[in-house]
C-alpha positions as CSV (number, residue, x, y, z in Angstrom):
1,M,-26.8,54.6,6.8
2,F,-25.8,52.8,3.5
3,I,-24.9,53.9,-0.1
4,K,-27.4,52.7,-2.8
5,Q,-26.8,52.2,-6.3
6,I,-29.4,53.6,-8.7
7,V,-29.6,52.6,-12.4
8,K,-31.8,54.5,-14.8
9,K,-32.3,53.9,-18.5
10,N,-33.1,56.6,-21.1
11,K,-36.1,55.5,-23.0
12,S,-35.4,57.3,-26.2
13,S,-31.6,56.4,-26.6
14,D,-31.4,53.1,-24.3
15,K,-28.4,54.7,-22.6
16,V,-28.0,53.6,-18.9
17,Y,-27.2,56.0,-16.2
18,T,-25.8,55.0,-12.8
19,Y,-25.6,57.2,-9.7
20,Y,-25.6,56.7,-6.0
21,R,-27.7,57.7,-3.2
22,L,-27.2,58.0,0.7
23,V,-30.0,56.2,2.5
24,H,-30.9,56.0,6.2
25,T,-32.6,53.0,7.8
26,Y,-34.8,53.4,10.9
27,K,-37.4,51.5,12.8
28,V,-41.1,52.3,13.2
29,G,-42.4,49.7,15.6
30,K,-41.3,46.5,14.3
31,K,-41.0,47.6,10.7
32,V,-37.9,48.8,9.0
33,R,-38.1,52.1,6.9
34,Q,-35.7,53.8,4.5
35,Q,-35.1,57.4,4.2
36,N,-33.4,58.9,1.1
37,V,-31.0,61.3,2.6
38,L,-28.9,62.8,-0.4
39,N,-28.1,62.0,-3.9
40,L,-24.3,61.6,-4.2
41,G,-23.8,61.5,-7.9
42,K,-21.2,59.2,-9.5
43,L,-18.9,59.0,-6.6
44,E,-15.9,58.9,-9.0
45,D,-13.3,59.7,-6.4
46,V,-14.3,56.9,-4.0
47,H,-13.6,53.1,-4.6
48,R,-16.6,50.8,-4.5
49,D,-15.1,48.8,-1.6
50,S,-14.9,52.0,0.6
51,Y,-18.7,52.9,0.3
52,K,-19.5,51.3,3.6
53,L,-16.7,53.1,5.2
54,L,-17.8,56.2,3.8
55,A,-21.5,55.8,5.1
56,N,-20.3,54.9,8.6
57,R,-18.0,57.9,8.7
58,I,-20.9,60.3,7.5
59,E,-23.1,58.9,10.3
60,E,-20.4,59.4,12.9
61,I,-19.7,63.0,11.9
62,I,-23.5,63.8,12.0
63,S,-23.9,62.0,15.4
64,G,-20.7,63.6,17.0
65,T,-18.8,60.4,17.6
66,E,-15.3,59.4,16.5
67,S,-14.5,56.1,14.7
68,M,-12.6,53.5,16.8
69,F,-12.7,50.5,14.5
70,F,-11.3,51.7,11.2
71,D,-8.6,54.1,10.0
72,I,-9.6,55.9,6.9
73,S,-7.6,57.9,4.3
74,D,-7.5,61.7,3.9
75,N,-9.4,61.5,0.7
76,L,-12.4,59.4,2.3
77,E,-12.3,61.9,5.4
78,K,-12.6,64.8,2.9
79,Q,-15.5,63.2,1.2
80,A,-17.3,62.4,4.3
81,Q,-16.9,65.9,5.7
82,H,-18.2,67.5,2.5
83,I,-21.4,65.1,2.4
84,A,-22.0,65.5,6.0
85,G,-21.7,69.3,5.7
86,Q,-24.5,69.2,2.9
87,I,-26.7,67.1,5.3
88,I,-26.2,69.5,8.2
89,K,-26.8,72.5,5.8
90,K,-30.2,71.1,4.7
91,G,-31.1,70.5,8.4
92,I,-32.0,66.8,7.7
93,F,-30.9,65.6,11.1
94,T,-30.2,67.3,14.3
95,V,-26.5,67.5,14.8
96,K,-24.3,67.5,17.7
97,K,-21.4,69.7,16.8
98,K,-19.1,68.6,19.6
99,K,-17.4,65.5,19.2
100,R,-17.4,62.8,21.8
101,P,-14.6,60.2,21.9
102,V,-16.6,56.9,22.0
103,S,-14.0,55.2,24.1
104,Q,-15.4,57.3,26.9
105,E,-19.0,56.2,26.2
106,L,-19.1,53.0,28.3
107,T,-18.3,54.3,31.8
108,E,-19.9,51.1,33.2
109,A,-19.5,47.4,32.3
110,Y,-23.1,46.8,32.9
111,Q,-25.4,48.3,30.3
112,E,-29.2,48.0,29.8
113,V,-29.6,46.6,26.2
114,D,-32.4,44.9,24.0
115,I,-31.2,41.5,23.8
116,N,-33.5,40.7,20.7
117,S,-31.5,43.2,18.7
118,M,-28.2,41.4,19.1
119,E,-26.4,40.8,15.7
120,Q,-23.0,39.2,14.8
121,T,-21.7,40.6,11.4
122,D,-18.7,40.6,9.5
123,S,-17.1,37.3,10.7
124,R,-13.7,36.8,9.2
125,S,-10.9,34.2,10.1
126,I,-7.9,35.5,12.0
127,G,-6.1,32.6,13.5
128,G,-3.9,31.8,10.7
129,E,-3.3,35.3,10.0
130,W,-2.3,36.1,13.4
131,L,0.0,32.9,13.6
132,V,1.7,34.1,10.4
133,K,1.9,37.9,11.6
134,Q,3.8,36.7,14.7
135,A,6.2,34.6,12.7
136,F,6.8,37.8,10.4
137,D,7.8,39.6,13.5
138,K,10.3,36.9,14.3
139,F,11.8,37.2,10.8
140,E,11.6,41.1,11.1
141,V,9.7,41.0,7.7
142,E,8.4,44.4,8.1
143,G,11.8,46.1,8.6
144,L,13.1,43.9,5.8
145,F,10.5,45.3,3.3
146,K,11.3,48.9,4.3
147,N,14.9,48.4,3.9
148,I,14.3,47.5,0.3
149,G,12.6,50.7,-0.4
150,M,8.9,50.0,0.3
151,T,6.6,52.6,1.8
152,D,4.3,51.7,4.6
153,K,1.4,51.0,2.4
154,E,3.4,48.8,0.0
155,T,4.9,47.0,3.1
156,S,1.2,46.3,4.2
157,I,0.3,45.0,0.8
158,A,3.3,42.7,0.6
159,E,2.7,41.3,4.1
160,Q,-0.8,40.5,3.2
161,L,0.1,38.9,-0.1
162,L,2.6,36.7,1.6
163,T,0.1,35.9,4.3
164,T,-2.2,34.6,1.6
165,K,0.5,32.7,-0.1
166,M,0.8,30.8,3.1
167,I,-2.8,30.4,4.1
168,H,-4.9,30.6,1.0
169,P,-2.4,30.1,-1.9
170,S,-4.2,31.4,-5.1
171,S,-3.9,34.0,-7.9
172,E,-3.7,37.6,-7.4
173,L,-7.4,37.9,-8.4
174,E,-8.4,35.4,-5.9
175,T,-6.0,36.7,-3.2
176,E,-7.9,40.1,-3.5
177,R,-11.3,38.7,-3.1
178,W,-10.2,36.5,-0.1
179,L,-8.7,39.4,1.7
180,K,-11.8,41.5,1.3
181,E,-14.3,38.9,1.9
182,N,-12.9,36.0,4.2
183,S,-9.7,37.3,5.9
184,G,-9.1,39.3,9.0
185,A,-5.6,40.3,7.9
186,T,-6.7,44.0,7.4
187,E,-7.0,44.0,11.3
188,L,-3.4,43.3,11.5
189,Y,-2.0,45.5,8.6
190,S,-3.5,48.9,8.1
191,T,-2.7,50.8,4.8
192,N,-4.8,53.8,5.8
193,D,-6.1,54.0,2.2
194,D,-9.5,54.0,0.5
195,H,-9.0,50.6,-1.3
196,P,-5.9,49.2,0.1
197,V,-6.0,45.6,-1.7
198,S,-6.4,45.2,-5.4
199,R,-4.7,42.8,-7.6
200,Y,-2.7,45.4,-9.3
201,R,-1.2,46.5,-6.1
202,L,-0.4,42.9,-5.3
203,Y,1.2,42.4,-8.7
204,K,3.3,45.5,-8.1
205,A,4.3,44.4,-4.5
206,A,5.3,40.9,-5.8
207,E,7.6,42.6,-8.6
208,H,9.2,45.0,-6.0
209,M,10.1,41.9,-3.8
210,Y,11.4,39.9,-6.7
211,K,13.6,42.7,-7.7
212,H,15.4,42.4,-4.2
213,K,15.2,38.4,-4.3
214,D,18.9,37.9,-3.2
215,D,18.5,40.3,-0.2
216,I,15.4,38.9,1.0
217,E,16.6,35.2,0.7
218,K,19.8,36.2,2.5
219,H,17.9,37.9,5.3
220,L,15.6,35.1,5.8
221,Y,18.2,32.4,5.8
222,S,20.4,34.2,8.3
223,K,17.4,34.5,10.6
224,T,16.9,30.8,10.4
225,Y,20.6,30.2,10.8
226,D,20.3,32.0,14.2
227,M,17.2,30.2,15.3
228,F,18.5,26.7,14.6
229,S,21.8,25.0,15.1
230,G,23.3,21.7,14.1
231,R,23.2,22.0,10.3
232,G,26.9,22.1,9.7
233,Q,28.0,22.9,6.0
234,I,25.4,20.5,4.4
235,V,24.2,21.6,1.0
236,I,21.7,19.4,-0.6
237,Y,20.7,20.3,-4.3
238,D,18.2,19.1,-6.6
239,L,16.1,20.3,-9.5
240,T,12.4,19.8,-10.3
241,N,9.8,21.3,-12.8
242,M,6.3,22.5,-12.8
243,Y,3.8,22.6,-15.5
244,F,1.6,25.3,-16.9
245,E,-2.0,25.6,-17.8
246,G,-2.5,27.2,-21.3
247,R,-0.3,27.5,-24.5
248,M,2.3,29.8,-22.7
249,R,3.5,31.2,-26.2
250,R,4.3,34.6,-24.5
251,S,6.8,33.0,-22.1
252,K,10.4,32.5,-23.1
253,K,11.0,30.1,-20.2
254,A,8.1,27.7,-20.6
255,K,9.4,24.8,-22.7
256,F,8.4,21.4,-23.5
257,S,10.3,18.5,-21.7
258,R,10.1,15.4,-19.6
259,S,7.6,16.2,-16.8
260,K,8.3,14.8,-13.4
261,E,4.6,15.0,-12.8
262,K,3.7,13.1,-16.0
263,R,2.3,16.2,-17.6
264,N,4.3,15.8,-20.7
265,D,1.4,17.6,-22.6
266,C,2.2,20.9,-20.8
267,R,4.9,23.3,-21.1
268,L,7.3,23.4,-18.1
269,I,9.4,25.6,-16.1
270,G,12.4,24.3,-14.1
271,L,13.2,25.3,-10.3
272,A,16.6,24.5,-8.6
273,L,17.0,24.6,-4.9
274,A,20.0,24.0,-2.6
275,I,18.8,23.4,1.0
276,D,20.6,22.8,4.2
277,G,20.2,19.9,6.7
278,L,17.0,21.1,8.3
279,G,15.2,21.9,5.0
280,F,15.8,25.6,4.7
281,V,16.4,27.0,1.3
282,R,20.1,28.4,0.7
283,Y,19.7,29.1,-2.9
284,S,16.9,29.2,-5.5
285,R,16.9,29.6,-9.3
286,I,14.2,29.5,-12.0
287,Y,15.2,27.9,-15.3
288,K,13.8,27.1,-18.6
289,G,11.6,23.9,-18.6
290,N,14.0,22.1,-20.9
291,I,17.2,22.8,-18.8
292,G,19.2,19.7,-17.9
293,E,19.9,18.9,-14.3
294,P,23.7,18.7,-14.7
295,K,24.1,22.2,-16.2
296,T,22.6,24.0,-13.4
297,F,25.2,22.8,-10.7
298,E,28.2,25.1,-11.2
299,E,26.1,28.3,-11.0
300,M,24.4,26.9,-7.7
301,L,27.8,26.2,-6.2
302,N,29.3,29.6,-6.9
303,D,26.3,31.3,-5.1
304,V,26.0,29.0,-2.2
305,V,29.8,29.0,-1.2
306,K,29.4,32.8,-0.8
307,Q,27.1,32.2,2.1
308,F,29.8,30.5,4.3
309,E,31.4,32.7,6.9
310,T,35.0,31.7,6.3
311,N,37.1,30.4,3.4
312,T,38.2,27.5,5.7
313,E,34.6,26.1,5.9
314,V,34.3,23.1,3.7
315,P,30.8,22.4,2.3
316,M,29.4,18.7,2.2
317,I,27.6,18.5,-1.2
318,I,24.7,15.9,-1.3
319,M,23.3,15.1,-4.7
320,D,21.0,12.5,-6.2
321,A,22.2,10.5,-9.5
322,G,20.6,13.3,-11.8
323,I,23.2,15.8,-10.8
324,A,26.0,13.6,-10.1
325,T,27.7,13.7,-13.5
326,E,31.5,13.1,-13.8
327,D,31.9,16.7,-14.9
328,N,30.1,18.0,-11.7
329,L,32.1,15.8,-9.5
330,K,35.3,16.9,-11.3
331,I,34.1,20.5,-10.2
332,I,33.8,19.6,-6.6
333,K,37.2,17.8,-6.5
334,Q,38.9,20.8,-8.0
335,R,37.6,22.9,-5.2
336,K,38.5,20.3,-2.6
337,Y,34.8,19.9,-1.3
338,D,33.4,16.8,0.2
339,Y,30.4,15.2,-1.3
340,V,28.0,12.2,-1.1
341,C,26.0,11.1,-4.2
342,V,24.3,8.3,-5.9
343,S,26.5,6.6,-8.5
344,R,25.1,6.9,-11.9
345,C,26.6,3.7,-13.1
346,F,26.7,0.3,-11.6
347,P,30.3,-0.8,-11.1
348,A,31.0,-3.9,-13.2
349,E,33.8,-5.1,-10.9
350,Y,34.5,-4.0,-7.3
351,T,36.3,-5.2,-4.2
352,E,34.7,-5.5,-0.7
353,L,36.9,-3.6,1.9
354,T,35.0,-5.2,4.8
355,E,34.2,-8.9,5.5
356,N,30.8,-8.4,6.9
357,A,28.1,-5.8,5.8
358,T,26.9,-3.2,8.3
359,Q,23.1,-3.8,9.3
360,L,21.2,-0.4,9.3
361,K,17.6,0.7,9.0
362,D,16.0,2.9,6.4
363,N,13.7,5.8,7.3
364,R,10.7,3.3,7.5
365,G,12.5,0.9,9.7
366,H,13.3,-1.7,7.0
367,K,16.6,-3.5,7.3
368,I,19.3,-2.7,4.7
369,E,22.9,-3.9,4.3
370,V,25.8,-1.5,3.5
371,T,29.2,-2.5,2.6
372,K,32.3,-0.4,1.6
373,V,33.8,-1.3,-1.8
374,W,36.6,-0.2,-3.9
375,V,36.1,0.3,-7.5
376,E,39.2,0.4,-9.9
377,D,40.2,3.8,-11.5
378,K,38.1,5.6,-9.0
379,Q,39.7,8.0,-6.5
380,E,36.7,7.8,-4.0
381,V,35.3,5.1,-1.9
382,F,32.0,3.4,-2.8
383,L,29.1,2.1,-0.5
384,Q,27.2,-0.7,-1.7
385,I,23.6,-0.7,-0.5
386,K,21.3,-3.7,-0.5
387,S,17.6,-3.5,0.5
388,E,15.1,-6.4,0.6
389,Q,12.2,-4.0,0.4
390,K,13.6,-2.0,-2.6
391,Q,14.2,-5.6,-4.2
392,L,10.6,-6.5,-3.9
393,K,9.4,-3.1,-5.2
394,E,11.8,-3.2,-8.4
395,N,10.8,-6.8,-9.1
396,S,7.2,-5.7,-9.1
397,M,7.7,-2.8,-11.3
398,D,9.8,-4.9,-13.7
399,E,7.1,-7.6,-13.9
400,K,4.5,-5.2,-14.9
401,I,6.7,-3.5,-17.5
402,T,8.0,-6.8,-18.8
403,Q,4.4,-8.1,-19.2
404,R,3.5,-4.9,-21.1
405,F,6.6,-5.2,-23.2
406,L,5.9,-8.9,-24.1
407,E,2.3,-8.3,-24.9
408,R,3.2,-5.4,-27.4
409,M,5.9,-7.7,-29.0
410,E,3.4,-10.7,-29.2
411,H,0.8,-8.5,-30.8
412,L,3.2,-7.2,-33.3
413,K,4.4,-10.8,-34.2
414,E,0.8,-12.2,-34.5
415,G,0.1,-9.3,-37.0
416,L,2.8,-10.5,-39.3
417,S,0.4,-13.3,-40.5
418,I,-2.8,-11.2,-40.5
419,P,-3.8,-9.0,-43.6
420,R,-3.7,-5.3,-43.2
421,R,-1.5,-5.5,-40.0
422,T,2.2,-4.0,-39.8
423,K,4.6,-6.4,-41.6
424,K,6.8,-4.3,-43.9
425,T,10.4,-4.2,-42.9
426,T,10.7,-0.6,-42.3
427,A,7.4,-0.3,-40.5
428,V,8.2,-3.3,-38.2
429,H,11.6,-1.8,-37.4
430,E,10.1,1.6,-36.5
431,T,7.4,-0.2,-34.4
432,V,9.8,-2.2,-32.4
433,G,11.9,1.0,-31.9
434,R,8.8,2.8,-30.4
435,I,8.2,-0.3,-28.1
436,K,11.9,-0.4,-27.0
437,D,11.9,3.3,-26.3
438,Q,8.7,3.1,-24.2
439,Y,9.9,0.1,-22.1
440,S,13.6,0.7,-22.3
441,K,14.2,-0.5,-18.7
442,V,13.5,-4.0,-19.6
443,A,13.9,-4.0,-23.4
444,K,17.7,-3.6,-23.0
445,C,17.7,-7.1,-21.5
446,Y,16.3,-8.7,-24.6
447,K,18.0,-9.6,-27.9
448,I,15.5,-9.3,-30.8
449,T,16.1,-11.0,-34.1
450,Y,14.0,-11.0,-37.5
451,Q,13.4,-13.3,-40.3
452,E,13.0,-11.2,-43.4
453,D,11.6,-12.0,-46.9
454,K,14.0,-9.6,-48.7
455,Q,12.2,-10.0,-52.2
456,K,8.9,-8.8,-50.8
457,G,10.4,-6.5,-48.1
458,L,8.4,-8.1,-45.4
459,I,9.1,-9.4,-41.9
460,I,8.0,-13.0,-41.6
461,D,8.8,-13.8,-38.0
462,I,10.3,-12.1,-34.8
463,K,12.2,-13.7,-32.0
464,W,13.4,-12.2,-28.8
465,E,15.6,-13.8,-26.1
466,K,16.2,-12.6,-22.6
467,Q,19.9,-11.9,-21.7
468,E,20.5,-12.5,-18.1
469,E,23.9,-11.1,-18.1
470,K,22.5,-7.6,-18.9
471,Q,20.1,-7.7,-15.8
472,R,21.2,-5.3,-13.0
473,P,20.8,-6.8,-9.7
474,K,17.5,-5.7,-7.8
475,G,17.5,-3.8,-4.7
476,E,21.1,-2.8,-5.0
477,Y,22.7,0.5,-5.7
478,F,26.0,2.4,-4.7
479,L,26.7,5.7,-3.2
480,R,29.9,7.6,-3.8
481,Y,31.7,9.7,-1.2
482,S,34.9,11.6,-0.7
483,K,35.5,11.8,2.9
484,E,36.9,8.5,3.7
485,I,36.9,9.0,7.5
486,L,33.1,8.8,7.6
487,T,31.4,5.7,9.0
488,D,29.0,3.6,7.1
489,K,26.1,5.0,9.2
490,Q,27.2,8.5,8.7
491,I,27.3,8.2,5.0
492,W,23.9,6.7,4.9
493,D,22.4,9.4,7.1
494,L,23.9,12.0,4.8
495,Y,22.5,10.5,1.9
496,N,19.1,10.3,3.4
497,L,19.1,14.3,3.8
498,T,18.2,14.1,0.0
499,R,14.6,13.4,1.3
500,E,14.6,16.9,2.8
501,V,14.8,18.5,-0.7
502,E,12.1,16.3,-2.0
503,A,10.0,17.2,1.1
504,C,10.6,20.6,0.2
505,F,9.3,20.4,-3.5
506,R,6.3,18.4,-2.2
507,F,5.6,21.1,0.3
508,L,5.7,23.8,-2.3
509,K,3.6,22.0,-4.9
510,T,1.0,20.4,-2.6
511,D,0.7,22.6,0.6
512,L,1.5,26.0,-1.1
513,N,-0.1,25.1,-4.7
514,I,2.6,27.0,-6.6
515,R,1.6,24.4,-9.5
516,P,-0.1,24.5,-12.0
517,I,1.0,27.8,-13.0
518,H,-1.8,29.9,-14.6
519,H,0.2,33.2,-15.4
520,Q,1.1,33.7,-18.9
521,V,4.2,36.1,-19.0
522,D,7.6,35.7,-17.2
523,E,7.4,38.9,-15.3
524,Y,4.6,37.3,-13.3
525,I,5.6,33.6,-13.4
526,E,8.9,34.0,-11.6
527,P,7.6,36.2,-8.7
528,H,4.7,33.8,-8.3
529,I,7.1,30.7,-7.8
530,W,9.7,32.5,-5.8
531,L,7.0,34.0,-3.3
532,G,6.1,30.3,-2.7
533,I,9.7,29.7,-1.6
534,V,9.6,32.7,0.7
535,A,6.4,31.5,2.3
536,Y,7.9,27.9,2.6
537,Q,10.7,29.2,4.6
538,I,8.4,30.7,7.2
539,A,5.9,27.9,7.3
540,H,8.9,25.4,7.6
541,Y,10.1,27.5,10.6
542,I,6.7,27.2,12.2
543,R,6.5,23.4,11.6
544,L,10.1,22.7,12.8
545,K,9.3,24.6,16.1
546,L,6.1,22.6,16.6
547,K,8.1,19.4,16.1
548,E,10.4,20.4,18.9
549,K,7.3,20.4,21.1
550,D,6.0,17.0,19.6
551,I,3.4,18.4,17.5
552,K,3.8,16.9,14.1
553,Y,1.1,18.5,11.9
554,S,1.3,19.2,8.2
555,W,1.1,22.8,7.2
556,K,-2.5,22.2,5.7
557,T,-3.5,20.8,9.1
558,I,-2.1,23.7,10.9
559,V,-3.9,26.2,8.7
560,G,-7.2,24.2,9.0
561,K,-7.0,24.3,12.7
562,M,-6.3,27.9,12.9
563,Q,-9.2,29.0,10.6
564,S,-11.8,28.5,13.3
565,Q,-10.5,31.3,15.3
566,Q,-12.4,34.3,14.2
567,V,-12.9,38.2,14.6
568,S,-16.3,39.5,14.2
569,I,-18.6,42.6,15.1
570,V,-21.5,42.0,17.6
571,S,-24.1,45.0,17.7
572,L,-26.7,45.6,20.4
573,N,-29.4,48.4,20.8
574,K,-28.8,50.3,24.1
575,K,-31.3,52.3,26.1
576,G,-31.4,56.0,25.1
577,H,-31.3,55.6,21.2
578,E,-27.8,54.3,21.3
579,K,-26.0,51.2,19.7
580,I,-23.0,49.3,21.1
581,F,-20.7,47.8,18.7
582,T,-18.1,45.3,20.0
583,K,-15.4,43.8,17.9
584,L,-14.4,40.5,19.3
585,V,-11.6,37.9,18.7
586,T,-12.6,34.3,19.7
587,R,-10.6,32.5,22.4
588,P,-8.4,29.9,20.7
589,G,-9.4,26.2,21.1
590,I,-7.2,23.6,22.8
591,D,-5.3,22.7,19.5
592,Q,-4.9,26.4,18.7
593,Q,-3.7,27.1,22.2
594,S,-1.1,24.3,22.1
595,I,0.2,25.7,18.7
596,Y,0.5,29.2,20.1
597,D,2.1,28.0,23.3
598,A,4.7,25.7,21.6
599,L,5.8,28.9,19.5
600,R,5.5,31.4,22.4
601,F,3.1,33.4,20.5
602,K,0.2,35.6,21.8
603,H,-3.1,33.9,21.7
604,R,-5.1,36.9,20.3
605,P,-4.1,40.2,18.7
606,F,-6.8,41.9,21.0
607,T,-9.8,40.6,23.0
608,R,-12.4,43.4,22.4
609,K,-13.0,46.8,20.9
610,T,-16.1,48.6,21.9
611,K,-17.9,51.8,20.9
612,V,-21.2,53.3,21.2
613,V,-23.0,55.1,18.3
614,P,-25.9,57.5,18.8
615,Q,-28.7,56.3,16.5
616,L,-30.0,59.0,14.2
């Protein structure tokens, strides 16, 4: 049986009427016939997504069987009983009044069936969903959501939303479609509702979770702290920004600023993260797009320090140059915390504390030289880093920028003797200012002089001269650190942890697609970004556990490999006017098994579920 939509048009008024009809299909020989069973009216109390469930339940009531695959709500059951009662009253079908549990129908494993009637329907992916579900169980996500006041239905919606953020990151509208049409998540999370998934419920679940942001972050981090050891008191801090699509005039936080993704044409929003030595998020805050990196530091420090178990634990703060202002370093010193950071300035004079430089290797295996040095008027020790590969890279970049800078200056100079080109004093100075601003890295190394005709107010010649003393050495920079007992290698290794926060930002933006942002108001923007961070915590746990077993897949690769594990329904006509329905989960492949085994997860949520339905 199925429910068919009927559309009729009133010829006199052009008004369109829509109603629904219950239709029964049957075979006569090899041909399929349809029988109109009952007009159902407008079906205003039943959601469109539940029409198939309603038709199936009506057929089960009439045939005297009980559903084994789907749980339906009280409202849907009431509707099905009412419609089935009308059909029984009219005597359209012979009804078996006694219900028979379908699980007892197949008493033997061998049945006589029509092999040509075999059909596979409703195939959906379940591998990624099952992987994520078992990770949720490790983090006790269901209990967490119930502790923050969510009902069973809201918990189910929230888990499905978070599952989608990890496997198929998208808008709430696309999430609704994917869960209904492509995902087998409904097999793992039941809401016992007519239309469990809608974008409005997804929005509501996101808002509810975001209201309890601090509680959820604290719970997830405490779980990771128990699962992994060896992180010490490392706090790595950095700030990034993400761009929006659209004008964003309704948002108070979307602002124009310098985009780290070169999207200066778009409004931005800022995201600050503090992570530990393994890359798990300790702290997250969302800021206006034009917030400066140094201004966010003290707020982060206050929140993160609260996480430490005792007052005797001294955190090690690791920062890049953007955060390491003198004011922020002063805050750290006042609290007597340790730190490692990149020096924002290049010391003009310094004294080497060791005769020979220490030979180390960077993360790509290239040789570097590190030397401890002392800088006057500074309380901490500096570590001088020299890298040949960095020198080659900076030389190449500077050559390109220098070439473009000189081409622009030559073009301006040539125009001084050409009619209708820029030559007025004010216009020339403005043009040179724009060129210097655009190529500031190399322009500061040049001294520019002008020859002016003051009577006419024109520039008649421009000269520029390179000042070698203003050039900074290539492939060389300095680290500042407070803990003097650290060795050169320990300092270098600590600084390299800044790559973890960069990897976290890359994971969020690329693998979990939290940018570009398409939401238009702050009440949806912030939960969208923050849910990406929650999804990252669980996905990062899975990746670290796999790395322990030498499985070094990216998250996108893991999701892609798990998609081929499917759940589907296979139907066969059985002798005696009955139909066998079997819901199957495919056996995982070799790569899928290795992922499950490395995580100590079960391979399948179930193997098969079978029921027999008498055909009307």
